[in-house]
N, CA, C, O and the ligand as a Tripos MOL2 file, in Angstrom:
@<TRIPOS>MOLECULE
protein
  245   243    62     0     0
PROTEIN
NO_CHARGES

@<TRIPOS>ATOM
      1 N           2.2160    9.3010   12.6800 N.3       1 MET1
      2 CA          3.4470    9.2000   11.9780 C.3       1 MET1
      3 C           4.1770    7.9530   12.3720 C.2       1 MET1
      4 O           4.0740    7.4830   13.5050 O.2       1 MET1
      5 N           4.9140    7.4210   11.4330 N.am      2 VAL2
      6 CA          5.6980    6.1830   11.6970 C.3       2 VAL2
      7 C           7.1660    6.6140   12.0640 C.2       2 VAL2
      8 O           7.8150    7.3880   11.3610 O.2       2 VAL2
      9 N           7.6100    6.0740   13.1680 N.am      3 ASP3
     10 CA          8.9430    6.3130   13.5540 C.3       3 ASP3
     11 C           9.8150    5.0860   13.0840 C.2       3 ASP3
     12 O           9.7010    3.9780   13.6070 O.2       3 ASP3
     13 N          10.6940    5.3640   12.0590 N.am      4 PRO4
     14 CA         11.4030    4.2410   11.4640 C.3       4 PRO4
     15 C          12.3640    3.6080   12.4060 C.2       4 PRO4
     16 O          12.7520    2.4590   12.1920 O.2       4 PRO4
     17 N          12.7880    4.3160   13.4790 N.am      5 THR5
     18 CA         13.7320    3.6680   14.3980 C.3       5 THR5
     19 C          13.0850    2.6880   15.3620 C.2       5 THR5
     20 O          13.7670    1.9840   16.1070 O.2       5 THR5
     21 N          11.8060    2.6550   15.3350 N.am      6 SER6
     22 CA         11.1200    1.7520   16.2440 C.3       6 SER6
     23 C          10.5500    0.5090   15.5670 C.2       6 SER6
     24 O           9.6810   -0.1750   16.1070 O.2       6 SER6
     25 N          11.0650    0.2410   14.3710 N.am      7 ASP7
     26 CA         10.4650   -0.8480   13.5820 C.3       7 ASP7
     27 C          11.2960   -2.0800   13.6240 C.2       7 ASP7
     28 O          11.2680   -2.8610   12.6730 O.2       7 ASP7
     29 N          12.0520   -2.3040   14.6970 N.am      8 LEU8
     30 CA         12.9910   -3.4420   14.7580 C.3       8 LEU8
     31 C          12.2300   -4.7640   14.7670 C.2       8 LEU8
     32 O          12.8160   -5.7750   14.3790 O.2       8 LEU8
     33 N          10.9990   -4.8250   15.1720 N.am      9 ASP9
     34 CA         10.1990   -6.0470   15.1570 C.3       9 ASP9
     35 C           9.4730   -6.2830   13.9010 C.2       9 ASP9
     36 O           8.7270   -7.2550   13.7770 O.2       9 ASP9
     37 N           9.6800   -5.3660   12.9050 N.am     10 GLU10
     38 CA          8.9260   -5.4910   11.6660 C.3      10 GLU10
     39 C           9.9910   -5.5980   10.5790 C.2      10 GLU10
     40 O          11.0680   -5.0030   10.6290 O.2      10 GLU10
     41 N           9.6030   -6.4050    9.5940 N.am     11 ASP11
     42 CA         10.5510   -6.6310    8.4530 C.3      11 ASP11
     43 C          10.1910   -5.7630    7.2610 C.2      11 ASP11
     44 O          10.5140   -6.0750    6.1150 O.2      11 ASP11
     45 N           9.5130   -4.6650    7.5630 N.am     12 VAL12
     46 CA          9.1240   -3.7450    6.5420 C.3      12 VAL12
     47 C           9.6390   -2.3770    6.7760 C.2      12 VAL12
     48 O           9.4190   -1.8230    7.8520 O.2      12 VAL12
     49 N          10.3480   -1.7680    5.7840 N.am     13 ASP13
     50 CA         10.6910   -0.3730    5.9150 C.3      13 ASP13
     51 C          10.3700    0.2870    4.5980 C.2      13 ASP13
     52 O           9.8230   -0.3420    3.6920 O.2      13 ASP13
     53 N          10.7080    1.5520    4.4930 N.am     14 GLU14
     54 CA         10.2420    2.2900    3.2840 C.3      14 GLU14
     55 C          10.8900    1.7580    2.0300 C.2      14 GLU14
     56 O          10.3490    1.9560    0.9430 O.2      14 GLU14
     57 N          12.0860    1.0550    2.1350 N.am     15 SER15
     58 CA         12.6820    0.5930    0.9400 C.3      15 SER15
     59 C          12.0340   -0.6750    0.3310 C.2      15 SER15
     60 O          12.1850   -0.9520   -0.8590 O.2      15 SER15
     61 N          11.2900   -1.4570    1.2080 N.am     16 ASN16
     62 CA         10.6690   -2.6230    0.6280 C.3      16 ASN16
     63 C           9.1510   -2.5980    0.8730 C.2      16 ASN16
     64 O           8.4600   -3.5700    0.5680 O.2      16 ASN16
     65 N           8.6650   -1.5590    1.3900 N.am     17 ALA17
     66 CA          7.2410   -1.4410    1.6300 C.3      17 ALA17
     67 C           6.4770   -1.2920    0.2800 C.2      17 ALA17
     68 O           6.9750   -0.7120   -0.6850 O.2      17 ALA17
     69 N           5.2580   -1.8420    0.2740 N.am     18 PRO18
     70 CA          4.3840   -1.4980   -0.8570 C.3      18 PRO18
     71 C           4.1080    0.0160   -0.9330 C.2      18 PRO18
     72 O           4.1510    0.7080    0.0840 O.2      18 PRO18
     73 N           3.8280    0.5180   -2.1360 N.am     19 ARG19
     74 CA          3.4920    1.9260   -2.2290 C.3      19 ARG19
     75 C           2.0750    2.0740   -2.7360 C.2      19 ARG19
     76 O           1.5570    1.2910   -3.5320 O.2      19 ARG19
     77 N           1.4880    3.1360   -2.2150 N.am     20 CYS20
     78 CA          0.1020    3.4840   -2.6760 C.3      20 CYS20
     79 C           0.0810    3.6460   -4.2160 C.2      20 CYS20
     80 O           0.9130    4.3420   -4.7990 O.2      20 CYS20
     81 N          -0.8710    2.9980   -4.8240 N.am     21 ALA21
     82 CA         -0.9250    3.0320   -6.3260 C.3      21 ALA21
     83 C          -1.3310    4.4200   -6.8330 C.2      21 ALA21
     84 O          -1.1640    4.7230   -8.0140 O.2      21 ALA21
     85 N          -1.8790    5.2870   -5.9140 N.am     22 VAL22
     86 CA         -2.3210    6.6440   -6.3460 C.3      22 VAL22
     87 C          -1.3130    7.6660   -5.9850 C.2      22 VAL22
     88 O          -0.8930    8.4280   -6.8560 O.2      22 VAL22
     89 N          -0.8850    7.7370   -4.7310 N.am     23 CYS23
     90 CA         -0.0400    8.8450   -4.3380 C.3      23 CYS23
     91 C           1.4040    8.3940   -4.0460 C.2      23 CYS23
     92 O           2.2410    9.2140   -3.6670 O.2      23 CYS23
     93 N           1.6950    7.1020   -4.2210 N.am     24 ASP24
     94 CA          3.1000    6.6030   -4.1560 C.3      24 ASP24
     95 C           3.6780    6.7080   -2.7990 C.2      24 ASP24
     96 O           4.8970    6.7960   -2.6570 O.2      24 ASP24
     97 N           2.8690    6.7030   -1.8030 N.am     25 ARG25
     98 CA          3.3390    6.8140   -0.4430 C.3      25 ARG25
     99 C           3.7680    5.3980    0.0250 C.2      25 ARG25
    100 O           3.0380    4.4310   -0.1930 O.2      25 ARG25
    101 N           4.8880    5.2860    0.6330 N.am     26 PRO26
    102 CA          5.2900    3.9330    1.2100 C.3      26 PRO26
    103 C           4.2880    3.5950    2.3730 C.2      26 PRO26
    104 O           3.9340    4.4300    3.2050 O.2      26 PRO26
    105 N           3.8860    2.3510    2.3480 N.am     27 LEU27
    106 CA          2.8700    1.8590    3.3040 C.3      27 LEU27
    107 C           3.5520    1.0200    4.3510 C.2      27 LEU27
    108 O           3.6320   -0.2020    4.2220 O.2      27 LEU27
    109 N           4.0650    1.6910    5.4310 N.am     28 VAL28
    110 CA          4.7400    0.9680    6.5330 C.3      28 VAL28
    111 C           3.8120    0.9920    7.6990 C.2      28 VAL28
    112 O           3.5860    2.0120    8.3500 O.2      28 VAL28
    113 N           3.2820   -0.1780    7.9360 N.am     29 ARG29
    114 CA          2.3730   -0.3470    9.0800 C.3      29 ARG29
    115 C           1.2650    0.7600    9.0550 C.2      29 ARG29
    116 O           0.8680    1.2800   10.0980 O.2      29 ARG29
    117 N           0.8060    1.0820    7.8750 N.am     30 ASP30
    118 CA         -0.1870    2.1360    7.7640 C.3      30 ASP30
    119 C          -1.5370    1.5990    8.1540 C.2      30 ASP30
    120 O          -1.9900    0.5960    7.6040 O.2      30 ASP30
    121 N          -2.1930    2.2540    9.1020 N.am     31 PRO31
    122 CA         -3.4810    1.7070    9.5390 C.3      31 PRO31
    123 C          -4.5190    1.7870    8.4370 C.2      31 PRO31
    124 O          -5.4800    1.0180    8.4770 O.2      31 PRO31
    125 N          -4.3950    2.6280    7.5000 N.am     32 GLY32
    126 CA         -5.3760    2.7340    6.4300 C.3      32 GLY32
    127 C          -5.0500    1.8680    5.2520 C.2      32 GLY32
    128 O          -5.7560    1.9290    4.2460 O.2      32 GLY32
    129 N          -4.0320    1.0770    5.3230 N.am     33 HIS33
    130 CA         -3.5130    0.2630    4.1950 C.3      33 HIS33
    131 C          -4.6180   -0.6510    3.6870 C.2      33 HIS33
    132 O          -5.2190   -1.4010    4.4560 O.2      33 HIS33
    133 N          -4.8790   -0.5800    2.3820 N.am     34 ARG34
    134 CA         -5.8560   -1.4590    1.7400 C.3      34 ARG34
    135 C          -5.1890   -2.1630    0.5540 C.2      34 ARG34
    136 O          -4.3560   -1.5890   -0.1480 O.2      34 ARG34
    137 N          -5.5650   -3.3660    0.3650 N.am     35 VAL35
    138 CA         -5.0310   -4.1110   -0.7830 C.3      35 VAL35
    139 C          -6.1870   -4.6300   -1.6840 C.2      35 VAL35
    140 O          -7.1690   -5.1960   -1.2040 O.2      35 VAL35
    141 N          -6.0310   -4.4230   -2.9330 N.am     36 VAL36
    142 CA         -6.9730   -4.9460   -3.9230 C.3      36 VAL36
    143 C          -6.2480   -5.9390   -4.8260 C.2      36 VAL36
    144 O          -5.1770   -5.6420   -5.3560 O.2      36 VAL36
    145 N          -6.8200   -7.0780   -4.9910 N.am     37 THR37
    146 CA         -6.2620   -8.0570   -5.9430 C.3      37 THR37
    147 C          -7.3270   -8.4170   -6.9870 C.2      37 THR37
    148 O          -8.5270   -8.4270   -6.7110 O.2      37 THR37
    149 N          -6.8560   -8.6990   -8.1480 N.am     38 TRP38
    150 CA         -7.7400   -9.0880   -9.2090 C.3      38 TRP38
    151 C          -7.0000   -9.9390  -10.1840 C.2      38 TRP38
    152 O          -5.7700   -9.9690  -10.1620 O.2      38 TRP38
    153 N          -7.7140  -10.6440  -11.0560 N.am     39 ILE39
    154 CA         -7.1080  -11.5280  -11.9890 C.3      39 ILE39
    155 C          -7.0990  -10.8020  -13.3490 C.2      39 ILE39
    156 O          -8.1680  -10.4150  -13.8200 O.2      39 ILE39
    157 N          -5.9710  -10.6090  -13.9790 N.am     40 ASP40
    158 CA         -5.8490   -9.9720  -15.2570 C.3      40 ASP40
    159 C          -5.0780  -10.8950  -16.2310 C.2      40 ASP40
    160 O          -3.8710  -11.1030  -16.1070 O.2      40 ASP40
    161 N          -5.8340  -11.4290  -17.1950 N.am     41 ASP41
    162 CA         -5.2220  -12.2720  -18.1550 C.3      41 ASP41
    163 C          -4.5050  -13.5040  -17.5040 C.2      41 ASP41
    164 O          -3.4510  -13.9460  -17.9620 O.2      41 ASP41
    165 N          -5.0870  -13.9910  -16.4970 N.am     42 GLY42
    166 CA         -4.5500  -15.1820  -15.8050 C.3      42 GLY42
    167 C          -3.5030  -14.9110  -14.7630 C.2      42 GLY42
    168 O          -3.0070  -15.8390  -14.1230 O.2      42 GLY42
    169 N          -3.1400  -13.5970  -14.5710 N.am     43 ARG43
    170 CA         -2.1570  -13.2410  -13.5360 C.3      43 ARG43
    171 C          -2.8790  -12.5390  -12.4440 C.2      43 ARG43
    172 O          -3.8570  -11.8200  -12.6500 O.2      43 ARG43
    173 N          -2.3670  -12.7700  -11.2810 N.am     44 VAL44
    174 CA         -2.8710  -12.0340  -10.1110 C.3      44 VAL44
    175 C          -2.2060  -10.6400   -9.9580 C.2      44 VAL44
    176 O          -1.0010  -10.5290   -9.7310 O.2      44 VAL44
    177 N          -3.0280   -9.6010  -10.0890 N.am     45 GLU45
    178 CA         -2.5160   -8.2730   -9.9450 C.3      45 GLU45
    179 C          -2.8830   -7.7020   -8.5910 C.2      45 GLU45
    180 O          -3.9790   -7.9830   -8.1070 O.2      45 GLU45
    181 N          -2.0290   -6.9170   -7.9530 N.am     46 THR46
    182 CA         -2.2280   -6.3960   -6.6290 C.3      46 THR46
    183 C          -2.0320   -4.8860   -6.6480 C.2      46 THR46
    184 O          -1.0580   -4.4160   -7.2360 O.2      46 THR46
    185 N          -2.8670   -4.1500   -6.0650 N.am     47 ALA47
    186 CA         -2.6970   -2.7250   -5.8510 C.3      47 ALA47
    187 C          -2.8110   -2.3800   -4.3890 C.2      47 ALA47
    188 O          -3.6940   -2.8740   -3.6880 O.2      47 ALA47
    189 N          -1.9530   -1.5650   -3.9500 N.am     48 HIS48
    190 CA         -2.0180   -1.1260   -2.4790 C.3      48 HIS48
    191 C          -2.4500    0.3730   -2.4820 C.2      48 HIS48
    192 O          -2.2080    1.1490   -3.4060 O.2      48 HIS48
    193 N          -3.1000    0.6750   -1.3670 N.am     49 PHE49
    194 CA         -3.6360    2.0130   -1.2000 C.3      49 PHE49
    195 C          -3.4110    2.4220    0.2350 C.2      49 PHE49
    196 O          -3.4420    1.5990    1.1500 O.2      49 PHE49
    197 N          -3.1750    3.7570    0.4220 N.am     50 CYS50
    198 CA         -2.9370    4.2500    1.8060 C.3      50 CYS50
    199 C          -4.2460    4.4750    2.5360 C.2      50 CYS50
    200 O          -4.2350    4.6770    3.7500 O.2      50 CYS50
    201 N          -5.3810    4.4470    1.8380 N.am     51 GLY51
    202 CA         -6.6520    4.6940    2.5010 C.3      51 GLY51
    203 C          -7.7660    4.6860    1.5540 C.2      51 GLY51
    204 O          -7.5670    4.4840    0.3560 O.2      51 GLY51
    205 N          -8.9790    4.9040    2.0570 N.am     52 ALA52
    206 CA        -10.1650    4.7820    1.2630 C.3      52 ALA52
    207 C         -10.2510    5.8520    0.1690 C.2      52 ALA52
    208 O         -10.8170    5.5990   -0.8940 O.2      52 ALA52
    209 N          -9.7050    7.0190    0.4140 N.am     53 SER53
    210 CA         -9.8350    8.0840   -0.5820 C.3      53 SER53
    211 C          -8.9960    7.7610   -1.8200 C.2      53 SER53
    212 O          -9.4180    8.0230   -2.9470 O.2      53 SER53
    213 N          -7.7730    7.1740   -1.6000 N.am     54 CYS54
    214 CA         -6.9850    6.7910   -2.7700 C.3      54 CYS54
    215 C          -7.6030    5.5720   -3.4410 C.2      54 CYS54
    216 O          -7.5480    5.4410   -4.6640 O.2      54 CYS54
    217 N          -8.1610    4.7230   -2.6880 N.am     55 ARG55
    218 CA         -8.8060    3.5240   -3.2770 C.3      55 ARG55
    219 C          -9.9690    4.0030   -4.1840 C.2      55 ARG55
    220 O         -10.1860    3.4510   -5.2630 O.2      55 ARG55
    221 N         -10.6710    4.9830   -3.7530 N.am     56 GLU56
    222 CA        -11.8130    5.4320   -4.5250 C.3      56 GLU56
    223 C         -11.3850    6.1350   -5.7770 C.2      56 GLU56
    224 O         -11.9380    5.8810   -6.8470 O.2      56 GLU56
    225 N         -10.3880    7.0370   -5.6730 N.am     57 SER57
    226 CA         -9.9040    7.7980   -6.7820 C.3      57 SER57
    227 C          -9.3110    6.9110   -7.8420 C.2      57 SER57
    228 O          -9.4110    7.1840   -9.0380 O.2      57 SER57
    229 N          -8.6620    5.7940   -7.3620 N.am     58 TRP58
    230 CA         -8.0840    4.8240   -8.2840 C.3      58 TRP58
    231 C          -9.2240    4.1260   -9.1470 C.2      58 TRP58
    232 O          -9.1450    4.0320  -10.3720 O.2      58 TRP58
    233 N         -10.2270    3.6760   -8.4430 N.am     59 SER59
    234 CA        -11.3020    2.9640   -9.1120 C.3      59 SER59
    235 C         -12.1140    3.8510  -10.0400 C.2      59 SER59
    236 O         -12.7720    3.3570  -10.9560 O.2      59 SER59
    237 N         -12.0720    5.1770   -9.8050 N.am     60 GLU60
    238 CA        -12.8030    6.0590  -10.6070 C.3      60 GLU60
    239 C         -12.0680    6.3750  -11.9460 C.2      60 GLU60
    240 O         -12.6810    6.8070  -12.9220 O.2      60 GLU60
    241 N         -10.7950    6.1520  -11.9470 N.am     61 SER61
    242 CA         -9.9690    6.4960  -13.1270 C.3      61 SER61
    243 C          -9.9370    5.3930  -14.1580 C.2      61 SER61
    244 O          -9.2890    5.5350  -15.1950 O.2      61 SER61
    245 ZN         -2.4890    7.1150   -1.3770 Zn       62 ZN62
@<TRIPOS>BOND
     1     1     2 1
     2     2     3 1
     3     3     4 2
     4     3     5 am
     5     5     6 1
     6     6     7 1
     7     7     8 2
     8     7     9 am
     9     9    10 1
    10    10    11 1
    11    11    12 2
    12    11    13 am
    13    13    14 1
    14    14    15 1
    15    15    16 2
    16    15    17 am
    17    17    18 1
    18    18    19 1
    19    19    20 2
    20    19    21 am
    21    21    22 1
    22    22    23 1
    23    23    24 2
    24    23    25 am
    25    25    26 1
    26    26    27 1
    27    27    28 2
    28    27    29 am
    29    29    30 1
    30    30    31 1
    31    31    32 2
    32    31    33 am
    33    33    34 1
    34    34    35 1
    35    35    36 2
    36    35    37 am
    37    37    38 1
    38    38    39 1
    39    39    40 2
    40    39    41 am
    41    41    42 1
    42    42    43 1
    43    43    44 2
    44    43    45 am
    45    45    46 1
    46    46    47 1
    47    47    48 2
    48    47    49 am
    49    49    50 1
    50    50    51 1
    51    51    52 2
    52    51    53 am
    53    53    54 1
    54    54    55 1
    55    55    56 2
    56    55    57 am
    57    57    58 1
    58    58    59 1
    59    59    60 2
    60    59    61 am
    61    61    62 1
    62    62    63 1
    63    63    64 2
    64    63    65 am
    65    65    66 1
    66    66    67 1
    67    67    68 2
    68    67    69 am
    69    69    70 1
    70    70    71 1
    71    71    72 2
    72    71    73 am
    73    73    74 1
    74    74    75 1
    75    75    76 2
    76    75    77 am
    77    77    78 1
    78    78    79 1
    79    79    80 2
    80    79    81 am
    81    81    82 1
    82    82    83 1
    83    83    84 2
    84    83    85 am
    85    85    86 1
    86    86    87 1
    87    87    88 2
    88    87    89 am
    89    89    90 1
    90    90    91 1
    91    91    92 2
    92    91    93 am
    93    93    94 1
    94    94    95 1
    95    95    96 2
    96    95    97 am
    97    97    98 1
    98    98    99 1
    99    99   100 2
   100    99   101 am
   101   101   102 1
   102   102   103 1
   103   103   104 2
   104   103   105 am
   105   105   106 1
   106   106   107 1
   107   107   108 2
   108   107   109 am
   109   109   110 1
   110   110   111 1
   111   111   112 2
   112   111   113 am
   113   113   114 1
   114   114   115 1
   115   115   116 2
   116   115   117 am
   117   117   118 1
   118   118   119 1
   119   119   120 2
   120   119   121 am
   121   121   122 1
   122   122   123 1
   123   123   124 2
   124   123   125 am
   125   125   126 1
   126   126   127 1
   127   127   128 2
   128   127   129 am
   129   129   130 1
   130   130   131 1
   131   131   132 2
   132   131   133 am
   133   133   134 1
   134   134   135 1
   135   135   136 2
   136   135   137 am
   137   137   138 1
   138   138   139 1
   139   139   140 2
   140   139   141 am
   141   141   142 1
   142   142   143 1
   143   143   144 2
   144   143   145 am
   145   145   146 1
   146   146   147 1
   147   147   148 2
   148   147   149 am
   149   149   150 1
   150   150   151 1
   151   151   152 2
   152   151   153 am
   153   153   154 1
   154   154   155 1
   155   155   156 2
   156   155   157 am
   157   157   158 1
   158   158   159 1
   159   159   160 2
   160   159   161 am
   161   161   162 1
   162   162   163 1
   163   163   164 2
   164   163   165 am
   165   165   166 1
   166   166   167 1
   167   167   168 2
   168   167   169 am
   169   169   170 1
   170   170   171 1
   171   171   172 2
   172   171   173 am
   173   173   174 1
   174   174   175 1
   175   175   176 2
   176   175   177 am
   177   177   178 1
   178   178   179 1
   179   179   180 2
   180   179   181 am
   181   181   182 1
   182   182   183 1
   183   183   184 2
   184   183   185 am
   185   185   186 1
   186   186   187 1
   187   187   188 2
   188   187   189 am
   189   189   190 1
   190   190   191 1
   191   191   192 2
   192   191   193 am
   193   193   194 1
   194   194   195 1
   195   195   196 2
   196   195   197 am
   197   197   198 1
   198   198   199 1
   199   199   200 2
   200   199   201 am
   201   201   202 1
   202   202   203 1
   203   203   204 2
   204   203   205 am
   205   205   206 1
   206   206   207 1
   207   207   208 2
   208   207   209 am
   209   209   210 1
   210   210   211 1
   211   211   212 2
   212   211   213 am
   213   213   214 1
   214   214   215 1
   215   215   216 2
   216   215   217 am
   217   217   218 1
   218   218   219 1
   219   219   220 2
   220   219   221 am
   221   221   222 1
   222   222   223 1
   223   223   224 2
   224   223   225 am
   225   225   226 1
   226   226   227 1
   227   227   228 2
   228   227   229 am
   229   229   230 1
   230   230   231 1
   231   231   232 2
   232   231   233 am
   233   233   234 1
   234   234   235 1
   235   235   236 2
   236   235   237 am
   237   237   238 1
   238   238   239 1
   239   239   240 2
   240   239   241 am
   241   241   242 1
   242   242   243 1
   243   243   244 2
@<TRIPOS>SUBSTRUCTURE
     1 MET1         2 RESIDUE 1 A MET
     2 VAL2         6 RESIDUE 1 A VAL
     3 ASP3        10 RESIDUE 1 A ASP
     4 PRO4        14 RESIDUE 1 A PRO
     5 THR5        18 RESIDUE 1 A THR
     6 SER6        22 RESIDUE 1 A SER
     7 ASP7        26 RESIDUE 1 A ASP
     8 LEU8        30 RESIDUE 1 A LEU
     9 ASP9        34 RESIDUE 1 A ASP
    10 GLU10       38 RESIDUE 1 A GLU
    11 ASP11       42 RESIDUE 1 A ASP
    12 VAL12       46 RESIDUE 1 A VAL
    13 ASP13       50 RESIDUE 1 A ASP
    14 GLU14       54 RESIDUE 1 A GLU
    15 SER15       58 RESIDUE 1 A SER
    16 ASN16       62 RESIDUE 1 A ASN
    17 ALA17       66 RESIDUE 1 A ALA
    18 PRO18       70 RESIDUE 1 A PRO
    19 ARG19       74 RESIDUE 1 A ARG
    20 CYS20       78 RESIDUE 1 A CYS
    21 ALA21       82 RESIDUE 1 A ALA
    22 VAL22       86 RESIDUE 1 A VAL
    23 CYS23       90 RESIDUE 1 A CYS
    24 ASP24       94 RESIDUE 1 A ASP
    25 ARG25       98 RESIDUE 1 A ARG
    26 PRO26      102 RESIDUE 1 A PRO
    27 LEU27      106 RESIDUE 1 A LEU
    28 VAL28      110 RESIDUE 1 A VAL
    29 ARG29      114 RESIDUE 1 A ARG
    30 ASP30      118 RESIDUE 1 A ASP
    31 PRO31      122 RESIDUE 1 A PRO
    32 GLY32      126 RESIDUE 1 A GLY
    33 HIS33      130 RESIDUE 1 A HIS
    34 ARG34      134 RESIDUE 1 A ARG
    35 VAL35      138 RESIDUE 1 A VAL
    36 VAL36      142 RESIDUE 1 A VAL
    37 THR37      146 RESIDUE 1 A THR
    38 TRP38      150 RESIDUE 1 A TRP
    39 ILE39      154 RESIDUE 1 A ILE
    40 ASP40      158 RESIDUE 1 A ASP
    41 ASP41      162 RESIDUE 1 A ASP
    42 GLY42      166 RESIDUE 1 A GLY
    43 ARG43      170 RESIDUE 1 A ARG
    44 VAL44      174 RESIDUE 1 A VAL
    45 GLU45      178 RESIDUE 1 A GLU
    46 THR46      182 RESIDUE 1 A THR
    47 ALA47      186 RESIDUE 1 A ALA
    48 HIS48      190 RESIDUE 1 A HIS
    49 PHE49      194 RESIDUE 1 A PHE
    50 CYS50      198 RESIDUE 1 A CYS
    51 GLY51      202 RESIDUE 1 A GLY
    52 ALA52      206 RESIDUE 1 A ALA
    53 SER53      210 RESIDUE 1 A SER
    54 CYS54      214 RESIDUE 1 A CYS
    55 ARG55      218 RESIDUE 1 A ARG
    56 GLU56      222 RESIDUE 1 A GLU
    57 SER57      226 RESIDUE 1 A SER
    58 TRP58      230 RESIDUE 1 A TRP
    59 SER59      234 RESIDUE 1 A SER
    60 GLU60      238 RESIDUE 1 A GLU
    61 SER61      242 RESIDUE 1 A SER
    62 ZN62       245 GROUP 0 **** ****
């Protein structure tokens, strides 16, 4: 679990953290955090995931 009161050395909290594209969980120093980027119509798109299981369920849909 992440203790939000101990994040003084990090500039990320739940209000500005990326969220998992599948389960919408805020990713605050999440050890399973994965990022996927791709080019869509000339723009760089980014998706964040909290772990491999969400990453896989996203790519299957
Ligand atoms: Zn997730």
